[in-house]
Each structure stands twice: as structure tokens, then as C-alpha cells.
N, C-alpha and C positions, 0 to 999 in steps of 0.2 A: 060559152057552152060547147061550141063546136070543137074547140081545142081540148076540152076535158073528154068529150066523146072520142076524139082521135087518140088521146092518150090511153083511154080505156081499151079501145080497139087494139092498139099496139101492144098493150100489156097482155091481153087475151092471146094475141098472135104469138108473143114470146113464150108464154106459158105452154101453148100447145106445141111449140117447137121443142121445149125442154122435156115434155113427157116421153117422147120416143128415146131421148138421149138417156134418161133415167132408166127406162126399161131395158135398153141395150146394155147399160152398165150393170144392172142387176143380173141379166143373163150371162154376161161375161164372168161376174163374180161366181154365179153358181157353176158355170162350166169349169172355172179354175178350181173350185172346191172339189168337183168330181174328179179332175185330173191329178189332184194332190195325192200323195201317199197317205194312206189311212193312219199310219203312225205319226205323220207330221200334223194332220188334222187333229188327232187326239192330243198331241203335245200342245198344239196351239190352243185348243179348247181348254185344256187343263191350265195352261198359263193365264188365259183370260179368266178362268174361275178363281185361280189363286189371287190375281190382281184384284178381282171383285171382292173376295173375301178380306183381302188386306185393306181395301178401301172401307169396307163395312166395319173392320175392326178399329180402324182409325177414327171413323165417325163415332162409334160407340164409346171409345176412349175419350174423345172431345166432349161427348155429352156427359160422361162421368165426371170429368174434370170441371166442366162448367157447373154441374149440380153441387159438387163439393165446394166450389168457390161460392155459390150462392148460399149453401148451408153455413159456410164459415162467416160470410158476411152477415147472415140473419143472427148467428150466435154473437157476433161482435155487437150488433145493434141491441140485442136483448141484454147483453152485459153492461152496455153503456147506459141503457134505460134503467136497469137495476141499480147501477152505481148512482145515477142522478137521483133516483127515488130515495135511496139510502141517505144521500147528502141532504135532500130536502127534509126527510123525517128527522135527521139529527139537528138541522137548523131550526125546525119547529120545536123540538125538544128543548134546545138551548134558549130559544125565545120565551117559552113557557117557564123555564127555570129563571130567567131573568125577570119575567113578570111577577112571579111568586116572590122572589127576592125583594123586588121593588115594593110589593104590597107589605111584606113583613117589616121592611125598614120604615114604611110610612106610619 
């Protein structure tokens, strides 16, 4: 239990040390953005937006392709089911004809 408490305390200490580092990094990033040329900032933001739109378009395309594949698979299953149903119907029809022929022969 003492070892677990020591680990917990050490973890808390490390987390507290990391907080100021994260704050400093964030401040440096903000300062860097303030120092950047506005045209560069706009260009960077436009590129980020373009990449995000590209990612969204790719995701939408993937969803459409998956939906089309699922629809094709469903259509194939329905077609196979209809084919089997027709085969069974024809088999029943043939058996009925055989039964009638056997009765007439008797």
C-alpha cells in the first residue's frame, strides 16, 4: 500500500511539473503566431482547411463505396434467394406432375 501511495504521489508530482511546460509551449506558439506574417498565417490556415476538406471528402467517398458494396451484396443475396425459391417451386411442380402421372398409371 505504501508503494502504491508513493507511486501516486510521484505521478502527481510529475503531472504538476508538466503543467508549466505545456503552458510555456502554448505561450510560445501564440507568440510565434503573432510574429508570423499575416499572409503566411492565412496561407497556413487555408492549407489546413484544404487538407481537412480533402480528408472529409475521402471519408465521404469511403462511406459511399461501403454503402454501394453493402447494397450490391444485399442485391446478390436477394437474387440468390429468388433463384433458390424458383428452383424449389419447379421441383415441387415436377414432383406433383410425377405424382399425377403415377396415379394415372395405377
